[in-house]
C-alpha positions as CSV (number, residue, x, y, z in Angstrom):
1,M,13.9,-0.4,-19.1
2,N,12.5,2.7,-20.8
3,I,10.7,5.7,-20.6
4,V,7.5,3.8,-21.8
5,S,7.6,1.3,-19.1
6,V,9.3,3.5,-16.4
7,T,5.9,5.8,-17.1
8,I,3.9,2.9,-16.9
9,L,5.4,1.5,-13.9
10,G,5.2,5.2,-12.1
11,V,1.6,4.9,-12.9
12,V,0.2,1.7,-11.6
13,E,2.5,2.5,-8.4
14,G,0.5,5.6,-7.9
15,V,-2.3,4.4,-9.0
16,T,-2.4,1.0,-6.4
17,E,-0.3,2.7,-3.9
18,F,-3.4,3.9,-1.7
19,L,-5.9,1.9,-2.9
20,P,-7.0,-0.9,-1.1
21,I,-6.1,-3.5,-3.9
22,S,-2.1,-4.2,-3.6
23,S,1.0,-1.7,-5.2
24,T,3.7,-4.6,-4.8
25,A,1.6,-7.1,-6.2
26,H,0.5,-4.9,-9.2
27,L,4.0,-3.7,-9.8
28,I,6.2,-7.3,-9.8
29,L,2.4,-8.5,-12.2
30,V,2.6,-5.8,-14.3
31,S,6.6,-6.0,-14.1
32,K,6.3,-9.7,-15.6
33,F,3.8,-8.9,-18.1
34,L,5.9,-6.3,-19.7
35,N,9.1,-8.9,-19.6
36,L,10.8,-6.5,-17.2
37,P,13.9,-8.8,-16.0
38,Q,14.8,-8.5,-12.0
39,T,17.7,-6.8,-12.0
40,D,19.1,-4.6,-9.3
41,F,18.0,-0.9,-11.2
42,Q,14.5,-2.8,-11.9
43,K,14.5,-3.2,-7.5
44,F,15.8,0.0,-6.7
45,F,13.4,1.3,-9.1
46,E,10.4,0.1,-7.3
47,V,11.7,1.4,-4.4
48,F,12.6,4.8,-5.5
49,I,9.1,5.6,-7.1
50,Q,7.9,4.7,-3.6
51,S,9.2,8.4,-2.3
52,G,7.1,9.7,-5.0
53,A,4.0,8.5,-4.3
54,I,4.1,9.2,-0.6
55,L,5.1,12.8,-1.0
56,P,1.2,13.8,-1.7
57,V,0.5,12.2,1.5
58,L,2.6,14.9,2.9
59,V,1.4,17.5,0.6
60,L,-2.7,16.6,1.2
61,Y,-2.2,15.8,5.1
62,A,0.9,18.4,6.8
63,G,-1.8,20.5,7.9
64,Y,-4.3,18.1,9.1
65,L,-0.9,16.7,11.3
66,L,-0.2,20.0,12.5
67,R,-3.6,19.8,13.4
68,H,-4.2,16.9,15.0
69,R,-0.4,16.6,16.7
70,D,-2.1,13.7,19.2
71,V,-2.7,11.4,15.9
72,V,1.0,11.1,15.3
73,G,1.9,9.4,18.7
74,K,-0.2,7.1,17.6
75,V,0.9,7.1,14.1
76,L,4.5,5.9,15.6
77,V,2.7,3.8,18.0
78,S,0.8,1.7,14.9
79,F,3.8,1.4,12.9
80,V,6.2,0.1,15.4
81,P,4.7,-3.9,15.1
82,T,5.1,-3.5,11.4
83,A,8.8,-2.0,11.7
84,A,9.5,-5.2,13.6
85,V,8.4,-7.5,11.4
86,G,9.8,-5.8,8.4
87,F,13.8,-5.9,10.2
88,F,13.6,-9.1,11.2
89,F,11.5,-11.1,8.0
90,F,13.2,-8.9,5.6
91,R,15.1,-11.6,3.8
92,T,12.7,-13.9,4.1
93,I,9.7,-11.4,2.6
94,K,11.8,-10.7,-0.4
95,S,12.9,-13.8,-1.5
96,V,10.4,-16.0,-0.5
97,F,6.8,-14.1,-0.4
98,F,8.2,-12.0,-3.4
99,E,8.8,-14.4,-5.6
100,S,5.8,-16.5,-4.5
101,I,3.0,-15.9,-7.7
102,P,0.3,-18.4,-6.0
103,L,0.3,-17.0,-2.5
104,M,0.1,-12.8,-4.4
105,L,-3.6,-14.6,-6.2
106,G,-4.3,-16.2,-3.1
107,M,-4.2,-13.2,-1.0
108,L,-5.6,-10.7,-3.8
109,F,-8.6,-12.7,-3.4
110,L,-9.2,-13.6,-0.3
111,I,-9.2,-10.0,1.2
112,G,-11.2,-9.0,-1.6
113,A,-13.7,-11.9,-0.4
114,L,-12.9,-10.5,3.5
115,F,-14.0,-6.6,2.0
116,L,-17.5,-8.5,0.9
117,L,-17.7,-10.2,4.1
118,L,-17.1,-7.1,6.3
119,E,-19.1,-4.9,4.0
120,Y,-22.6,-8.3,4.3
121,F,-21.7,-7.7,8.3
122,I,-22.4,-4.0,8.5
123,E,-25.2,-3.9,6.4
124,K,-26.7,-6.2,8.3
125,K,-26.3,-3.7,11.6
126,H,-23.5,-6.2,13.2
127,I,-20.8,-3.5,12.3
128,R,-21.9,-0.1,13.0
129,L,-19.3,2.9,11.8
130,T,-19.9,5.6,13.7
131,K,-16.0,6.3,15.2
132,T,-13.9,8.9,14.1
133,L,-9.9,9.4,14.4
134,N,-10.5,11.6,17.4
135,H,-11.9,8.0,19.1
136,L,-8.6,6.6,17.9
137,S,-7.1,4.8,21.0
138,Y,-3.0,4.0,22.2
139,S,-4.3,0.5,22.5
140,D,-6.8,0.7,19.0
141,A,-3.0,1.6,17.5
142,I,-1.8,-0.9,18.8
143,L,-3.9,-3.1,17.2
144,I,-3.7,-1.6,13.7
145,G,0.2,-1.8,13.9
146,L,-0.1,-5.7,14.3
147,V,-3.1,-5.7,11.8
148,Q,-0.7,-4.1,9.1
149,S,2.6,-6.3,10.0
150,I,0.2,-9.0,7.7
151,A,0.7,-6.6,4.7
152,I,4.3,-8.2,4.2
153,M,2.7,-10.7,2.0
154,P,2.4,-9.3,-1.6
155,G,-1.2,-9.2,-2.4
156,V,-2.7,-7.9,1.1
157,S,-2.2,-4.5,0.6
158,R,-1.2,-2.2,3.4
159,A,-4.3,-0.1,2.9
160,G,-6.5,-2.8,2.1
161,I,-5.6,-4.5,5.7
162,I,-5.7,-1.0,7.9
163,L,-9.2,-0.2,6.8
164,V,-10.4,-3.9,7.1
165,G,-8.8,-4.0,11.1
166,M,-10.1,-0.4,11.7
167,M,-14.0,-1.3,10.1
168,V,-14.0,-4.0,12.3
169,L,-13.3,-1.8,15.2
170,G,-15.8,0.9,14.1
171,Y,-14.1,3.6,12.4
172,R,-15.8,5.1,9.4
173,R,-14.3,4.2,6.0
174,H,-12.6,7.1,5.2
175,E,-11.5,7.8,8.2
176,A,-9.8,4.5,8.5
177,A,-8.5,5.1,4.8
178,I,-7.5,8.7,5.9
179,Y,-5.3,6.9,9.0
180,S,-4.0,4.4,6.1
181,F,-2.5,7.2,4.3
182,L,-0.9,9.0,7.3
183,L,0.5,5.5,8.4
184,A,2.0,4.9,5.2
185,I,4.5,7.9,5.8
186,P,7.1,6.1,8.0
187,T,5.8,2.9,7.1
188,I,6.9,3.2,3.3
189,F,9.8,5.8,4.1
190,A,11.5,3.1,6.6
191,A,11.0,0.6,4.1
192,S,12.2,2.4,1.0
193,A,15.3,3.7,3.7
194,L,16.2,0.1,4.4
195,D,15.9,-0.9,0.9
196,L,18.0,1.5,-0.4
197,Y,20.5,0.8,2.4
198,K,20.9,-2.7,0.9
199,S,21.4,-1.5,-2.6
200,R,24.2,0.8,-1.5
201,D,26.8,-0.8,-3.3
202,L,24.4,-0.3,-6.6
203,L,23.5,3.4,-5.5
204,F,26.2,4.6,-7.7
205,G,26.1,2.5,-10.6
206,F,22.7,4.4,-11.5
207,Q,23.5,7.7,-12.4
208,S,23.1,7.3,-15.8
209,N,19.7,5.9,-15.2
210,V,18.7,9.4,-13.9
211,L,16.2,10.8,-16.3
212,L,14.2,6.8,-15.7
213,L,14.6,7.6,-12.2
214,S,13.1,11.1,-12.2
215,V,10.0,10.2,-15.2
216,G,9.2,7.2,-12.8
217,F,9.2,9.5,-9.9
218,I,7.0,12.3,-11.5
219,V,4.6,10.3,-12.7
220,S,4.1,8.3,-9.2
221,F,3.5,11.7,-7.6
222,F,0.9,12.6,-9.8
223,T,-1.1,9.7,-10.1
224,A,-0.7,9.3,-6.3
225,Y,-2.1,12.7,-5.7
226,L,-5.2,12.1,-7.8
227,S,-5.7,8.4,-6.0
228,V,-5.7,10.0,-2.5
229,E,-8.4,12.7,-3.7
230,W,-10.2,10.5,-5.4
231,F,-10.1,7.9,-2.7
232,I,-11.2,9.5,0.0
233,T,-14.2,11.0,-2.4
234,H,-15.1,7.3,-3.1
235,L,-15.3,6.3,0.2
236,K,-17.8,8.9,2.3
237,T,-20.3,7.7,0.0
238,K,-19.3,4.0,-1.4
239,T,-18.3,1.1,0.5
240,L,-15.5,-1.6,-0.4
241,H,-17.7,-3.4,-2.8
242,L,-15.7,-2.1,-5.5
243,F,-12.8,-2.8,-4.5
244,G,-13.5,-6.3,-3.6
245,F,-15.0,-7.4,-6.7
246,Y,-11.9,-5.8,-8.6
247,R,-9.7,-8.1,-6.6
248,I,-11.3,-11.5,-6.7
249,A,-11.5,-10.9,-10.4
250,V,-8.1,-9.8,-11.4
251,A,-6.8,-12.8,-9.0
252,I,-9.4,-15.7,-11.3
253,I,-8.5,-14.1,-14.5
254,L,-4.6,-14.0,-13.4
255,L,-5.0,-17.7,-12.3
256,V,-6.5,-18.6,-15.3
257,S,-3.9,-16.9,-17.6
258,V,-1.2,-18.3,-15.2
259,V,-2.6,-22.1,-15.8
């Protein structure tokens, strides 16, 4: 890896982590296009830059959490199902799911189609988006956590599946996006911590790559900050159509290129 490749991956991580288009799928696919071998450092780097991507949420929403402390408990309740699934299926996720390009492309297409179907039902008034996070109950929090656990499959998108689940329950798009950001804090932190723990014997060998790690971290931080700000603004007046069509197009283009 060099400065150019870590900068590209930092941008990809920062832009896609909080958008409903699957950061994991984009990182894996971009790494393949860059012909980056899946070395121990490559895997460590992708985990490390997630820390840079999660910091903007803390910066932007620390005040919100202080004002709405009841939401913190609900975020932790939502986190539990995902934590359980991630812990017990860690090896399967890393060795099977993350190695399956067909699965990844299938999930990109399927969730994209689901976005369009969901927006159709909303347009036809079969689903009404009236709820805010003030309406969030602990039972809804548990359901959202169960829905988020589906995102262990690359291509699903943690943010995307939470948006789907919460919109089906009647939550407004941008309110659902905010909750997905808040839920990302314990989810990404725990996933990164588990990955780092599994790689603890390798950490000291990466000291010579501090510059590459720093560049990736900083780039992912600033791009994630801009991405979060733009996404909330977008969802206040727009639908998920853009992301649905994008996911479907990417899945088809990549499928054709692979074949």
